[in-house]
C-alpha positions, -999 to +999 in steps of 0.1 A: +392+492-502+364+508-497+348+502-463+311+506-449+316+538-439+330+551-467+300+537-489+275+552-469+292+587-468+294+584-504+257+577-509+245+600-481+262+628-500+243+619-534+211+619-512+220+650-496+201+667-463+166+658-471+171+619-484+178+588-459+206+560-461+196+525-444+230+507-440+230+470-433+261+449-421+261+416-408+296+417-391+293+435-358+326+448-362+319+466-392+286+479-382+300+492-349+334+508-368+311+523-395+284+539-369+315+551-347+334+567-379+300+581-395+295+599-358+330+615-359+320+628-394+291+640-381+309+657-350+335+672-375+313+682-399+294+705-372+324+716-357+334+731-395+303+744-407+285+757-372+253+738-383+241+699-376+239+673-397+203+659-400+198+626-383+192+607-419+214+577-414+202+542-397+228+516-392+212+480-388+233+450-378+217+426-403+225+404-432+205+419-463+195+382-475+170+378-447+165+411-436+127+421-443+123+455-458+091+465-442+096+500-462+102+511-499+137+520-508+146+539-539+180+518-545+193+485-528+230+481-531+248+452-518+285+458-514+303+422-502+340+415-494+349+379-493+376+367-470+398+338-479+390+305-461 
C-alpha cells in the first residue's frame, strides 16, 4: 500500500524542481507522518547531492471535498483509503 508521502514524493519527482505539489489529507496522523517523511527525504537529498531541494511542496490538513481551491491546479487526484468499520 502506498502512503501519502510515497504518492507525494512520486508526484514531486514527476514535476521536478520547478513544479509544485500540494497535498491534502483529512487525517491529522497521516498529514504529520507525510510531512515528517518528506522533511527526512529532503535532508537525505541535501546530504547526498550537496544541494538543497527547493521548497515546492505544501502539506495541508484538510478534506479535499470541502477545500476551497483558491488557486488553479494542473492535476487534482484523490487517493482514498477506507478502513473497515
